[in-house]
VEXMIBA-574348 format. One record per residue: residue number from 1; residue in one letter; x, y, z of N, C-alpha, C in turn. Coordinates in Angstrom, 1 decimal. Layout:
<rs>
[r NUM; A; [X; Y; Z]; [X; Y; Z]; [X; Y; Z]]
...
</rs>
This chain:
<rs>
[r 1; M; [85.0; 5.2; 96.9]; [85.0; 6.5; 96.3]; [84.1; 6.5; 95.1]]
[r 2; R; [83.3; 7.5; 95.0]; [82.5; 7.7; 93.8]; [83.1; 8.7; 92.9]]
[r 3; S; [83.2; 8.3; 91.6]; [83.9; 9.2; 90.6]; [83.1; 9.1; 89.3]]
[r 4; Y; [82.6; 10.3; 88.8]; [81.8; 10.3; 87.6]; [82.4; 11.3; 86.6]]
[r 5; L; [82.2; 11.0; 85.4]; [82.7; 11.9; 84.3]; [81.6; 12.4; 83.5]]
[r 6; F; [81.5; 13.8; 83.3]; [80.5; 14.4; 82.5]; [81.3; 15.1; 81.4]]
[r 7; R; [80.8; 15.0; 80.1]; [81.5; 15.6; 79.0]; [80.5; 16.5; 78.2]]
[r 8; N; [80.9; 17.7; 77.9]; [80.1; 18.5; 76.9]; [81.1; 19.3; 76.1]]
[r 9; M; [80.6; 20.3; 75.4]; [81.5; 21.0; 74.5]; [82.7; 21.8; 75.2]]
[r 10; K; [82.4; 22.4; 76.3]; [83.4; 23.3; 76.9]; [83.9; 22.9; 78.3]]
[r 11; R; [83.2; 22.0; 78.9]; [83.6; 21.7; 80.3]; [83.7; 20.2; 80.5]]
[r 12; V; [84.6; 19.8; 81.4]; [84.6; 18.4; 81.9]; [84.5; 18.6; 83.4]]
[r 13; I; [83.6; 17.9; 84.0]; [83.4; 17.9; 85.4]; [83.6; 16.5; 86.0]]
[r 14; V; [84.6; 16.4; 86.9]; [84.9; 15.1; 87.5]; [84.4; 15.2; 89.0]]
[r 15; I; [83.6; 14.3; 89.4]; [83.1; 14.3; 90.8]; [83.7; 13.1; 91.5]]
[r 16; G; [84.4; 13.4; 92.6]; [84.9; 12.3; 93.4]; [85.2; 12.7; 94.8]]
[r 17; S; [85.9; 12.0; 95.6]; [86.2; 12.4; 97.0]; [87.3; 13.4; 97.0]]
[r 18; P; [87.3; 14.3; 98.0]; [88.3; 15.3; 98.1]; [89.7; 14.7; 98.0]]
[r 19; G; [90.6; 15.3; 97.3]; [91.9; 14.7; 97.1]; [92.0; 13.9; 95.8]]
[r 20; A; [90.9; 13.2; 95.4]; [91.0; 12.4; 94.2]; [91.2; 13.3; 93.0]]
[r 21; G; [90.6; 14.5; 93.0]; [90.7; 15.4; 91.9]; [92.2; 15.8; 91.7]]
[r 22; K; [92.9; 16.0; 92.8]; [94.3; 16.4; 92.6]; [95.1; 15.3; 92.0]]
[r 23; R; [94.8; 14.0; 92.4]; [95.5; 12.9; 91.9]; [95.2; 12.7; 90.4]]
[r 24; I; [93.9; 12.9; 90.1]; [93.5; 12.8; 88.7]; [94.3; 13.8; 87.8]]
[r 25; W; [94.4; 15.0; 88.3]; [95.1; 16.1; 87.5]; [96.5; 15.7; 87.4]]
[r 26; Q; [97.2; 15.3; 88.4]; [98.6; 14.9; 88.4]; [98.9; 13.8; 87.5]]
[r 27; R; [97.9; 12.8; 87.3]; [98.1; 11.7; 86.4]; [98.1; 12.1; 85.0]]
[r 28; G; [97.5; 13.2; 84.7]; [97.5; 13.6; 83.3]; [96.1; 13.6; 82.8]]
[r 29; C; [95.9; 14.3; 81.6]; [94.6; 14.6; 81.1]; [93.8; 13.3; 80.7]]
[r 30; Q; [94.5; 12.3; 80.3]; [93.7; 11.1; 79.8]; [92.8; 10.5; 80.8]]
[r 31; A; [93.0; 10.9; 82.1]; [92.1; 10.3; 83.1]; [90.8; 10.9; 83.1]]
[r 32; C; [90.6; 12.1; 82.5]; [89.3; 12.8; 82.6]; [88.8; 13.5; 81.3]]
[r 33; V; [89.7; 13.8; 80.4]; [89.3; 14.5; 79.2]; [89.8; 13.8; 77.9]]
[r 34; R; [89.7; 12.5; 77.8]; [90.4; 11.7; 76.8]; [89.7; 12.0; 75.4]]
[r 35; F; [88.6; 12.6; 75.3]; [87.9; 12.9; 74.0]; [88.2; 14.3; 73.5]]
[r 36; Y; [89.1; 15.0; 74.2]; [89.4; 16.4; 73.8]; [90.9; 16.5; 73.5]]
[r 37; Q; [91.3; 17.5; 72.7]; [92.7; 17.8; 72.5]; [92.9; 19.3; 72.7]]
[r 38; E; [94.1; 19.6; 73.2]; [94.5; 21.0; 73.4]; [95.6; 21.3; 72.4]]
[r 39; V; [95.9; 22.6; 72.4]; [97.0; 23.1; 71.5]; [98.3; 22.4; 71.8]]
[r 40; S; [98.6; 22.2; 73.0]; [99.9; 21.6; 73.4]; [99.9; 20.1; 73.4]]
[r 41; C; [98.8; 19.5; 72.8]; [98.7; 18.0; 72.8]; [99.8; 17.4; 72.0]]
[r 42; D; [100.4; 16.4; 72.6]; [101.5; 15.6; 71.9]; [101.1; 14.1; 72.0]]
[r 43; M; [99.9; 13.8; 72.3]; [99.4; 12.4; 72.3]; [98.1; 12.4; 71.5]]
[r 44; A; [98.2; 11.8; 70.3]; [97.0; 11.7; 69.4]; [95.8; 11.1; 70.2]]
[r 45; G; [94.7; 11.8; 70.1]; [93.5; 11.4; 70.8]; [93.4; 11.7; 72.2]]
[r 46; Y; [94.3; 12.4; 72.8]; [94.3; 12.8; 74.2]; [94.5; 14.3; 74.3]]
[r 47; C; [94.3; 14.8; 75.5]; [94.5; 16.2; 75.8]; [95.4; 16.4; 77.0]]
[r 48; R; [96.4; 17.3; 76.8]; [97.3; 17.5; 77.9]; [97.0; 18.9; 78.4]]
[r 49; L; [96.5; 19.0; 79.6]; [96.1; 20.3; 80.2]; [97.4; 21.0; 80.7]]
[r 50; S; [97.4; 22.3; 80.5]; [98.6; 23.1; 80.9]; [98.2; 24.0; 82.1]]
[r 51; Y; [97.1; 23.7; 82.8]; [96.7; 24.5; 83.9]; [95.8; 23.7; 84.8]]
[r 52; E; [95.8; 24.1; 86.1]; [95.0; 23.4; 87.1]; [93.5; 23.7; 86.9]]
[r 53; P; [92.6; 22.7; 87.2]; [91.2; 23.0; 87.1]; [90.7; 23.8; 88.3]]
[r 54; E; [89.5; 24.4; 88.1]; [88.8; 25.0; 89.3]; [88.3; 23.9; 90.1]]
[r 55; I; [88.4; 24.0; 91.4]; [88.0; 22.9; 92.3]; [86.9; 23.4; 93.2]]
[r 56; Y; [85.8; 22.7; 93.3]; [84.7; 23.1; 94.1]; [84.3; 21.9; 95.0]]
[r 57; H; [84.4; 22.1; 96.3]; [84.1; 21.1; 97.3]; [82.6; 21.1; 97.6]]
[r 58; L; [81.8; 20.1; 97.2]; [80.4; 20.1; 97.5]; [80.1; 19.8; 98.9]]
[r 59; N; [80.9; 18.9; 99.4]; [80.7; 18.5; 100.8]; [82.0; 17.6; 101.2]]
[r 60; E; [81.9; 16.9; 102.3]; [83.1; 16.2; 102.8]; [83.4; 15.0; 101.9]]
[r 61; E; [82.5; 14.6; 101.0]; [82.7; 13.4; 100.3]; [82.9; 13.7; 98.8]]
[r 62; E; [82.4; 14.8; 98.3]; [82.4; 15.0; 96.8]; [83.0; 16.4; 96.5]]
[r 63; T; [83.8; 16.3; 95.4]; [84.4; 17.5; 94.9]; [84.2; 17.6; 93.4]]
[r 64; V; [84.0; 18.8; 92.8]; [83.8; 19.0; 91.4]; [85.1; 19.7; 90.8]]
[r 65; L; [85.6; 19.1; 89.8]; [86.7; 19.8; 89.1]; [86.2; 20.2; 87.7]]
[r 66; V; [86.4; 21.5; 87.4]; [85.9; 22.1; 86.2]; [87.1; 22.4; 85.3]]
[r 67; F; [87.2; 21.8; 84.1]; [88.3; 22.1; 83.2]; [87.7; 22.8; 82.0]]
[r 68; E; [88.2; 24.0; 81.6]; [87.9; 24.7; 80.4]; [88.8; 24.1; 79.3]]
[r 69; V; [88.2; 23.4; 78.3]; [89.0; 22.8; 77.3]; [88.5; 23.2; 75.9]]
[r 70; K; [89.4; 23.1; 75.0]; [89.0; 23.4; 73.6]; [89.2; 22.1; 72.8]]
[r 71; K; [88.1; 21.8; 72.1]; [88.1; 20.5; 71.4]; [88.8; 20.8; 70.0]]
[r 72; K; [89.7; 19.8; 69.7]; [90.5; 20.0; 68.5]; [90.8; 18.6; 67.9]]
[r 73; M; [90.8; 18.5; 66.6]; [91.1; 17.2; 65.9]; [92.2; 17.5; 64.9]]
[r 74; K; [93.1; 16.6; 64.6]; [94.2; 16.8; 63.7]; [94.2; 15.6; 62.7]]
[r 75; T; [94.6; 16.0; 61.4]; [94.9; 15.0; 60.4]; [96.3; 15.3; 59.9]]
[r 76; E; [96.6; 14.6; 58.8]; [98.0; 14.8; 58.3]; [98.3; 16.3; 58.0]]
[r 77; R; [97.3; 17.0; 57.4]; [97.5; 18.4; 57.0]; [96.7; 19.4; 57.7]]
[r 78; L; [95.6; 18.9; 58.4]; [94.6; 19.8; 58.9]; [94.5; 19.8; 60.4]]
[r 79; I; [93.9; 20.9; 60.9]; [93.4; 21.1; 62.3]; [91.9; 21.4; 62.2]]
[r 80; L; [91.1; 20.7; 62.9]; [89.7; 21.0; 63.0]; [89.4; 21.5; 64.4]]
[r 81; R; [89.1; 22.8; 64.5]; [89.0; 23.4; 65.9]; [87.7; 24.2; 65.9]]
[r 82; R; [87.4; 24.7; 67.2]; [86.2; 25.5; 67.4]; [86.5; 26.9; 66.7]]
[r 83; W; [85.4; 27.5; 66.3]; [85.5; 28.9; 65.7]; [85.7; 29.9; 66.8]]
[r 84; E; [86.4; 30.9; 66.4]; [86.7; 32.0; 67.3]; [86.4; 33.4; 66.7]]
[r 85; D; [86.1; 34.4; 67.5]; [85.8; 35.7; 66.9]; [86.9; 36.2; 66.0]]
[r 86; S; [88.1; 35.9; 66.3]; [89.3; 36.3; 65.5]; [89.3; 35.7; 64.1]]
[r 87; D; [88.4; 34.7; 63.8]; [88.4; 34.1; 62.5]; [87.6; 34.9; 61.5]]
[r 88; A; [86.9; 36.0; 62.0]; [85.9; 36.7; 61.1]; [86.5; 37.1; 59.8]]
[r 89; E; [87.7; 37.7; 59.8]; [88.3; 38.2; 58.6]; [88.6; 37.0; 57.6]]
[r 90; D; [89.2; 35.9; 58.1]; [89.5; 34.8; 57.2]; [88.2; 34.2; 56.7]]
[r 91; L; [87.1; 34.1; 57.6]; [85.9; 33.6; 57.1]; [85.3; 34.4; 56.0]]
[r 92; Y; [85.3; 35.7; 56.1]; [84.8; 36.6; 55.1]; [85.6; 36.5; 53.8]]
[r 93; R; [86.9; 36.3; 53.9]; [87.7; 36.1; 52.7]; [87.2; 35.0; 51.8]]
[r 94; Y; [86.8; 33.9; 52.3]; [86.3; 32.8; 51.5]; [84.8; 32.7; 51.4]]
[r 95; A; [84.1; 33.1; 52.4]; [82.6; 33.0; 52.4]; [82.0; 34.1; 51.5]]
[r 96; S; [82.8; 35.2; 51.1]; [82.3; 36.2; 50.3]; [82.3; 35.8; 48.8]]
[r 97; D; [83.0; 34.7; 48.5]; [83.1; 34.3; 47.1]; [81.8; 33.7; 46.6]]
[r 98; P; [81.3; 34.3; 45.5]; [80.0; 33.8; 45.0]; [80.0; 32.4; 44.5]]
[r 99; D; [81.2; 31.8; 44.3]; [81.3; 30.4; 43.9]; [81.2; 29.4; 45.1]]
[r 100; V; [81.2; 29.9; 46.3]; [81.3; 29.0; 47.5]; [79.9; 28.8; 48.1]]
[r 101; G; [79.3; 29.8; 48.6]; [78.0; 29.7; 49.4]; [76.8; 29.3; 48.6]]
[r 102; P; [76.5; 30.0; 47.5]; [75.2; 29.7; 46.8]; [75.0; 28.3; 46.4]]
[r 103; I; [76.0; 27.6; 46.0]; [75.9; 26.2; 45.5]; [75.6; 25.3; 46.7]]
[r 104; A; [76.0; 25.8; 47.9]; [75.7; 25.0; 49.2]; [74.4; 25.4; 49.8]]
[r 105; G; [73.8; 26.5; 49.3]; [72.5; 26.9; 49.9]; [72.5; 28.2; 50.7]]
[r 106; W; [73.6; 29.0; 50.7]; [73.6; 30.2; 51.4]; [74.3; 31.3; 50.6]]
[r 107; P; [73.8; 32.6; 50.8]; [74.4; 33.7; 50.0]; [75.7; 34.1; 50.5]]
[r 108; P; [76.5; 34.7; 49.6]; [77.9; 35.2; 50.0]; [77.8; 36.2; 51.1]]
[r 109; H; [78.8; 36.2; 52.0]; [78.9; 37.2; 53.0]; [79.2; 38.5; 52.4]]
[r 110; Q; [78.6; 39.6; 53.0]; [78.7; 40.9; 52.5]; [79.7; 41.8; 53.3]]
[r 111; S; [80.1; 41.3; 54.5]; [81.0; 42.1; 55.3]; [81.7; 41.2; 56.3]]
[r 112; I; [82.7; 41.8; 56.9]; [83.4; 41.0; 58.0]; [82.5; 41.0; 59.2]]
[r 113; D; [81.7; 42.0; 59.4]; [80.7; 42.0; 60.5]; [79.7; 40.9; 60.4]]
[r 114; E; [79.3; 40.7; 59.1]; [78.3; 39.6; 58.9]; [79.0; 38.2; 59.2]]
[r 115; S; [80.2; 38.1; 58.8]; [81.0; 36.8; 59.1]; [81.1; 36.7; 60.6]]
[r 116; R; [81.4; 37.8; 61.3]; [81.5; 37.7; 62.8]; [80.2; 37.2; 63.4]]
[r 117; D; [79.1; 37.7; 62.9]; [77.8; 37.4; 63.4]; [77.5; 35.9; 63.1]]
[r 118; V; [77.9; 35.4; 62.0]; [77.8; 34.0; 61.6]; [78.6; 33.1; 62.6]]
[r 119; I; [79.8; 33.5; 62.9]; [80.6; 32.7; 63.9]; [79.8; 32.7; 65.3]]
[r 120; K; [79.3; 33.8; 65.7]; [78.6; 33.9; 67.0]; [77.3; 33.1; 67.0]]
[r 121; N; [76.5; 33.2; 66.0]; [75.1; 32.7; 66.0]; [74.8; 31.4; 65.2]]
[r 122; I; [75.7; 31.1; 64.2]; [75.5; 29.9; 63.4]; [76.6; 28.9; 63.6]]
[r 123; F; [77.8; 29.3; 63.6]; [78.9; 28.3; 63.9]; [79.2; 28.1; 65.3]]
[r 124; N; [78.1; 28.1; 66.1]; [78.2; 27.9; 67.5]; [77.6; 26.5; 68.0]]
[r 125; G; [77.3; 25.7; 67.0]; [76.8; 24.3; 67.3]; [77.8; 23.5; 68.1]]
[r 126; K; [77.3; 22.5; 68.8]; [78.1; 21.7; 69.6]; [79.2; 21.0; 68.9]]
[r 127; E; [79.0; 20.7; 67.6]; [80.0; 20.0; 66.8]; [80.3; 20.8; 65.5]]
[r 128; A; [80.5; 22.1; 65.6]; [80.8; 23.0; 64.5]; [82.3; 23.3; 64.6]]
[r 129; Y; [83.1; 23.2; 63.5]; [84.5; 23.4; 63.5]; [85.0; 24.2; 62.3]]
[r 130; A; [86.0; 24.9; 62.5]; [86.8; 25.6; 61.5]; [87.8; 24.6; 60.9]]
[r 131; I; [87.9; 24.5; 59.6]; [88.9; 23.7; 58.9]; [90.1; 24.6; 58.7]]
[r 132; C; [91.3; 24.2; 59.3]; [92.5; 25.0; 59.2]; [93.7; 24.2; 58.7]]
[r 133; M; [94.6; 24.9; 58.0]; [95.8; 24.2; 57.6]; [96.7; 24.2; 58.8]]
[r 134; K; [97.5; 23.2; 59.0]; [98.4; 23.1; 60.1]; [99.4; 24.2; 60.1]]
[r 135; E; [99.9; 24.6; 58.9]; [101.1; 25.5; 58.9]; [100.8; 26.9; 59.5]]
[r 136; D; [99.5; 27.4; 59.4]; [99.2; 28.7; 59.9]; [98.0; 28.7; 60.8]]
[r 137; G; [97.2; 27.7; 60.9]; [96.1; 27.6; 61.8]; [94.9; 28.5; 61.4]]
[r 138; K; [94.9; 29.1; 60.2]; [93.8; 30.0; 59.8]; [92.7; 29.2; 59.2]]
[r 139; A; [91.5; 29.7; 59.4]; [90.2; 29.1; 58.9]; [90.1; 29.2; 57.4]]
[r 140; I; [89.9; 28.0; 56.8]; [89.7; 28.0; 55.3]; [88.4; 27.4; 54.9]]
[r 141; G; [87.6; 26.9; 55.8]; [86.4; 26.3; 55.5]; [85.7; 25.9; 56.8]]
[r 142; A; [84.5; 25.2; 56.7]; [83.7; 24.8; 57.9]; [83.3; 23.4; 57.7]]
[r 143; I; [83.1; 22.7; 58.8]; [82.6; 21.4; 58.8]; [81.8; 21.2; 60.2]]
[r 144; E; [80.7; 20.5; 60.1]; [79.8; 20.4; 61.3]; [79.0; 19.1; 61.3]]
[r 145; L; [78.9; 18.5; 62.5]; [77.9; 17.4; 62.7]; [76.7; 18.1; 63.3]]
[r 146; K; [75.6; 18.1; 62.5]; [74.4; 18.7; 63.0]; [73.6; 17.7; 63.7]]
[r 147; L; [73.4; 17.9; 65.0]; [72.8; 16.9; 65.9]; [71.3; 17.0; 65.9]]
[r 148; N; [70.7; 16.0; 66.5]; [69.2; 16.0; 66.6]; [68.7; 17.3; 67.1]]
[r 149; G; [67.7; 17.8; 66.4]; [67.1; 19.1; 66.8]; [67.6; 20.2; 65.9]]
[r 150; H; [68.7; 19.9; 65.2]; [69.3; 20.9; 64.3]; [69.4; 20.4; 62.8]]
[r 151; T; [68.7; 19.4; 62.5]; [68.7; 18.8; 61.2]; [67.3; 18.2; 60.9]]
[r 152; D; [66.9; 18.2; 59.6]; [65.7; 17.6; 59.3]; [65.9; 16.2; 58.7]]
[r 153; M; [67.1; 15.7; 58.8]; [67.4; 14.4; 58.2]; [67.1; 13.2; 59.2]]
[r 154; T; [67.1; 13.5; 60.5]; [66.8; 12.5; 61.5]; [66.2; 13.1; 62.7]]
[r 155; D; [65.6; 12.3; 63.5]; [65.1; 12.7; 64.8]; [65.6; 11.8; 65.9]]
[r 156; R; [66.8; 11.2; 65.7]; [67.4; 10.3; 66.6]; [68.7; 10.9; 67.2]]
[r 157; D; [68.9; 10.7; 68.5]; [70.1; 11.2; 69.1]; [71.4; 10.5; 68.7]]
[r 158; D; [71.3; 9.3; 68.2]; [72.5; 8.6; 67.7]; [72.7; 8.7; 66.2]]
[r 159; E; [72.1; 9.7; 65.6]; [72.3; 10.0; 64.2]; [72.5; 11.5; 64.0]]
[r 160; C; [73.1; 11.9; 63.0]; [73.4; 13.3; 62.7]; [73.5; 13.6; 61.2]]
[r 161; E; [73.6; 14.8; 60.9]; [73.9; 15.2; 59.5]; [75.2; 15.9; 59.4]]
[r 162; L; [76.0; 15.6; 58.4]; [77.3; 16.2; 58.2]; [77.2; 17.3; 57.1]]
[r 163; G; [77.7; 18.5; 57.4]; [77.7; 19.6; 56.4]; [79.1; 20.2; 56.4]]
[r 164; Y; [79.4; 20.8; 55.2]; [80.8; 21.3; 55.1]; [80.8; 22.3; 53.9]]
[r 165; W; [81.9; 23.1; 53.9]; [82.2; 23.9; 52.7]; [83.7; 24.3; 52.8]]
[r 166; L; [84.3; 24.6; 51.7]; [85.8; 24.9; 51.7]; [86.1; 26.1; 50.8]]
[r 167; G; [87.0; 27.0; 51.2]; [87.4; 28.1; 50.4]; [87.9; 27.7; 49.0]]
[r 168; K; [87.6; 28.4; 48.0]; [87.9; 28.1; 46.6]; [89.4; 27.9; 46.3]]
[r 169; P; [90.3; 28.6; 46.9]; [91.7; 28.4; 46.6]; [92.2; 27.0; 47.1]]
[r 170; F; [91.4; 26.3; 47.9]; [91.9; 25.0; 48.4]; [91.1; 23.9; 47.7]]
[r 171; W; [90.3; 24.1; 46.7]; [89.6; 23.1; 46.0]; [90.6; 22.2; 45.2]]
[r 172; G; [90.3; 20.9; 45.0]; [91.1; 20.1; 44.2]; [92.4; 19.5; 44.8]]
[r 173; Q; [92.5; 19.7; 46.2]; [93.7; 19.2; 46.8]; [93.5; 18.1; 47.8]]
[r 174; G; [92.3; 17.5; 47.8]; [91.9; 16.4; 48.7]; [91.7; 16.8; 50.1]]
[r 175; I; [91.6; 18.1; 50.4]; [91.4; 18.7; 51.7]; [90.1; 18.3; 52.3]]
[r 176; M; [89.0; 18.4; 51.6]; [87.7; 18.1; 52.1]; [87.5; 16.6; 52.5]]
[r 177; P; [87.9; 15.7; 51.6]; [87.8; 14.3; 52.0]; [88.6; 14.0; 53.2]]
[r 178; E; [89.8; 14.6; 53.4]; [90.6; 14.4; 54.6]; [89.8; 14.9; 55.8]]
[r 179; A; [89.2; 16.1; 55.7]; [88.4; 16.6; 56.9]; [87.2; 15.7; 57.2]]
[r 180; V; [86.5; 15.3; 56.1]; [85.3; 14.5; 56.3]; [85.6; 13.1; 56.9]]
[r 181; K; [86.7; 12.5; 56.5]; [87.1; 11.2; 57.1]; [87.4; 11.3; 58.6]]
[r 182; E; [88.0; 12.4; 59.0]; [88.3; 12.6; 60.4]; [87.0; 12.9; 61.2]]
[r 183; M; [86.0; 13.6; 60.6]; [84.8; 13.9; 61.3]; [83.9; 12.6; 61.4]]
[r 184; L; [84.0; 11.8; 60.4]; [83.3; 10.5; 60.5]; [83.9; 9.7; 61.7]]
[r 185; R; [85.2; 9.7; 61.8]; [85.9; 9.0; 62.9]; [85.4; 9.5; 64.2]]
[r 186; H; [85.3; 10.9; 64.3]; [84.9; 11.5; 65.5]; [83.4; 11.2; 65.8]]
[r 187; A; [82.6; 11.2; 64.8]; [81.2; 10.9; 65.0]; [80.9; 9.5; 65.5]]
[r 188; F; [81.6; 8.5; 65.0]; [81.4; 7.2; 65.4]; [82.1; 6.8; 66.7]]
[r 189; E; [83.4; 7.2; 66.8]; [84.2; 6.8; 67.9]; [83.9; 7.7; 69.2]]
[r 190; D; [83.8; 9.0; 69.0]; [83.8; 9.9; 70.1]; [82.3; 10.3; 70.5]]
[r 191; C; [81.5; 10.4; 69.5]; [80.1; 10.9; 69.8]; [79.1; 9.8; 69.8]]
[r 192; G; [79.5; 8.6; 69.5]; [78.5; 7.5; 69.7]; [77.5; 7.4; 68.6]]
[r 193; M; [77.7; 8.0; 67.5]; [76.7; 8.0; 66.4]; [76.7; 6.6; 65.7]]
[r 194; Q; [75.5; 6.2; 65.2]; [75.3; 5.0; 64.5]; [75.1; 5.3; 63.0]]
[r 195; K; [74.6; 6.5; 62.7]; [74.5; 6.9; 61.3]; [74.8; 8.3; 61.1]]
[r 196; V; [75.4; 8.6; 59.9]; [75.7; 10.0; 59.6]; [75.1; 10.3; 58.2]]
[r 197; W; [74.2; 11.2; 58.1]; [73.5; 11.6; 56.9]; [74.2; 12.7; 56.2]]
[r 198; I; [74.1; 12.9; 54.9]; [74.7; 13.9; 54.2]; [73.9; 14.2; 52.9]]
[r 199; G; [74.0; 15.5; 52.5]; [73.2; 15.8; 51.3]; [73.9; 16.8; 50.4]]
[r 200; Y; [73.5; 17.0; 49.2]; [74.0; 18.0; 48.3]; [72.9; 18.4; 47.3]]
[r 201; Y; [72.9; 19.6; 46.8]; [72.0; 20.1; 45.8]; [72.4; 19.7; 44.4]]
[r 202; E; [71.5; 19.5; 43.6]; [71.7; 19.2; 42.1]; [72.7; 20.2; 41.6]]
[r 203; G; [73.7; 19.8; 40.9]; [74.7; 20.6; 40.3]; [76.0; 20.8; 41.1]]
[r 204; N; [75.9; 20.4; 42.4]; [77.1; 20.6; 43.3]; [78.0; 19.3; 43.1]]
[r 205; T; [78.6; 19.2; 42.0]; [79.4; 18.0; 41.7]; [80.6; 17.8; 42.6]]
[r 206; K; [81.2; 18.9; 43.1]; [82.3; 18.7; 44.0]; [81.9; 18.0; 45.3]]
[r 207; S; [80.8; 18.5; 45.8]; [80.3; 17.8; 47.1]; [79.9; 16.4; 46.8]]
[r 208; K; [79.3; 16.1; 45.7]; [79.0; 14.7; 45.3]; [80.2; 13.8; 45.3]]
[r 209; R; [81.3; 14.3; 44.7]; [82.5; 13.5; 44.6]; [83.2; 13.3; 45.9]]
[r 210; V; [83.1; 14.3; 46.8]; [83.6; 14.1; 48.2]; [82.9; 13.0; 48.9]]
[r 211; Q; [81.6; 13.0; 48.8]; [80.8; 12.0; 49.4]; [81.1; 10.6; 48.9]]
[r 212; E; [81.2; 10.5; 47.6]; [81.6; 9.2; 47.0]; [82.9; 8.7; 47.4]]
[r 213; K; [83.9; 9.6; 47.4]; [85.3; 9.3; 47.9]; [85.3; 8.8; 49.3]]
[r 214; C; [84.5; 9.3; 50.1]; [84.5; 9.0; 51.5]; [83.6; 7.8; 51.9]]
[r 215; G; [82.9; 7.2; 50.9]; [82.2; 6.0; 51.1]; [80.7; 6.1; 51.4]]
[r 216; F; [80.2; 7.3; 51.3]; [78.7; 7.4; 51.6]; [77.9; 6.6; 50.6]]
[r 217; Q; [76.8; 6.0; 51.0]; [75.9; 5.3; 50.1]; [74.7; 6.1; 49.8]]
[r 218; Y; [74.5; 6.3; 48.4]; [73.4; 7.1; 48.0]; [72.0; 6.5; 48.4]]
[r 219; Q; [71.1; 7.4; 48.9]; [69.8; 6.9; 49.4]; [68.6; 7.4; 48.5]]
[r 220; W; [68.5; 8.7; 48.3]; [67.3; 9.1; 47.5]; [67.5; 10.6; 47.0]]
[r 221; R; [66.6; 10.9; 46.0]; [66.6; 12.2; 45.4]; [65.2; 12.8; 45.8]]
[r 222; S; [65.2; 14.2; 46.1]; [64.0; 14.9; 46.4]; [63.9; 16.1; 45.5]]
[r 223; E; [62.7; 16.3; 45.0]; [62.4; 17.4; 44.2]; [61.8; 18.6; 45.0]]
[r 224; D; [61.9; 19.8; 44.5]; [61.3; 21.0; 45.1]; [61.7; 21.1; 46.6]]
[r 225; V; [62.9; 21.0; 46.9]; [63.4; 21.1; 48.3]; [63.6; 22.6; 48.6]]
[r 226; D; [63.0; 23.1; 49.6]; [63.2; 24.5; 50.0]; [64.6; 24.9; 50.4]]
[r 227; V; [65.1; 26.0; 49.8]; [66.4; 26.5; 50.2]; [66.2; 27.9; 50.7]]
[r 228; P; [65.8; 28.0; 52.0]; [65.3; 29.3; 52.5]; [66.2; 30.4; 52.4]]
[r 229; L; [67.5; 30.2; 52.6]; [68.4; 31.4; 52.6]; [68.6; 31.9; 51.1]]
[r 230; M; [68.3; 31.1; 50.1]; [68.4; 31.5; 48.7]; [67.0; 31.8; 48.1]]
[r 231; H; [65.9; 31.6; 48.9]; [64.6; 31.9; 48.5]; [64.2; 31.2; 47.2]]
[r 232; E; [64.5; 29.9; 47.2]; [64.2; 29.1; 46.0]; [64.0; 27.7; 46.3]]
[r 233; K; [63.7; 26.9; 45.3]; [63.6; 25.4; 45.5]; [64.6; 24.7; 44.6]]
[r 234; R; [65.1; 23.6; 45.0]; [66.1; 22.8; 44.3]; [65.8; 21.3; 44.4]]
[r 235; T; [66.6; 20.6; 43.6]; [66.6; 19.1; 43.7]; [67.7; 18.7; 44.7]]
[r 236; G; [67.3; 17.9; 45.7]; [68.3; 17.5; 46.7]; [68.6; 16.0; 46.6]]
[r 237; H; [69.8; 15.7; 47.0]; [70.3; 14.3; 47.0]; [70.8; 13.9; 48.4]]
[r 238; V; [70.4; 12.8; 48.9]; [70.8; 12.4; 50.3]; [71.6; 11.1; 50.2]]
[r 239; S; [72.6; 11.0; 51.0]; [73.4; 9.8; 51.2]; [73.6; 9.5; 52.6]]
[r 240; L; [74.2; 8.3; 52.9]; [74.3; 7.8; 54.3]; [75.6; 7.0; 54.5]]
[r 241; M; [76.1; 7.2; 55.7]; [77.2; 6.3; 56.2]; [76.8; 5.7; 57.5]]
[r 242; T; [76.7; 4.4; 57.6]; [76.4; 3.8; 58.9]; [77.7; 3.4; 59.6]]
[r 243; K; [77.7; 3.2; 60.9]; [78.9; 2.8; 61.6]; [79.4; 1.5; 61.1]]
[r 244; E; [78.5; 0.6; 60.7]; [78.9; -0.7; 60.2]; [79.7; -0.6; 58.9]]
[r 245; D; [79.2; 0.3; 58.0]; [79.9; 0.5; 56.7]; [81.2; 1.2; 57.0]]
[r 246; W; [81.3; 2.1; 57.9]; [82.5; 2.8; 58.2]; [83.6; 1.9; 58.8]]
[r 247; L; [83.2; 1.0; 59.7]; [84.1; 0.0; 60.2]; [84.6; -0.9; 59.2]]
[r 248; S; [83.8; -1.3; 58.2]; [84.2; -2.3; 57.2]; [85.2; -1.7; 56.2]]
[r 249; E; [85.2; -0.4; 56.1]; [86.1; 0.3; 55.1]; [87.4; 0.7; 55.8]]
[r 250; R; [87.6; 0.5; 57.1]; [88.8; 1.0; 57.7]; [89.9; 0.1; 57.4]]
</rs>
């Protein structure tokens, strides 16, 4: 029997002989979607599906199972999940604060409609997540692994850039370091990354402290960095976490 596993953001496709798919589904999700988590997940690091997959028989020897899954990560206090249209109001609540966006390089949101558009067209990256508190599941910030083709820090598929921001009412509670540490685990263990780059603009001392707490190693300073959304230039700072360094600090 031939059996292959393909993984991407929304679908898992298992190809095998007819009947094998049914056995895989009955055995539980860890057989085919071990890198994803569902709302009903009760096994850390695994996904427990609550529905049967769509099954397509290609021929007498091969069958395709398609699972629609939602990627989710959990920490002690947080849930990192994909953005949804229903998050627009919560996003606007925090992204409209002039103390949040500009220091990170983007202007405050002006309306809920703008926030909804950001969810649809900007927070749609393959590794873009809403930061949520476990108690209510509402979005309070954003975190993303920017993959090759969506960052100017690397041109390698096994490297990425980490970006994040957090709503002001949640500053000073250790929430962002908690989210960053989980994203580093995800980057190195689940996504196969070898390096994670990160940056901050001069004056963003909170982001600087988060990076230091999480073990990033400072690399360089750049003058006159374009900040296109703010129509200005700033001084930028870049740091790096390698997989070797991450493993040594665990």
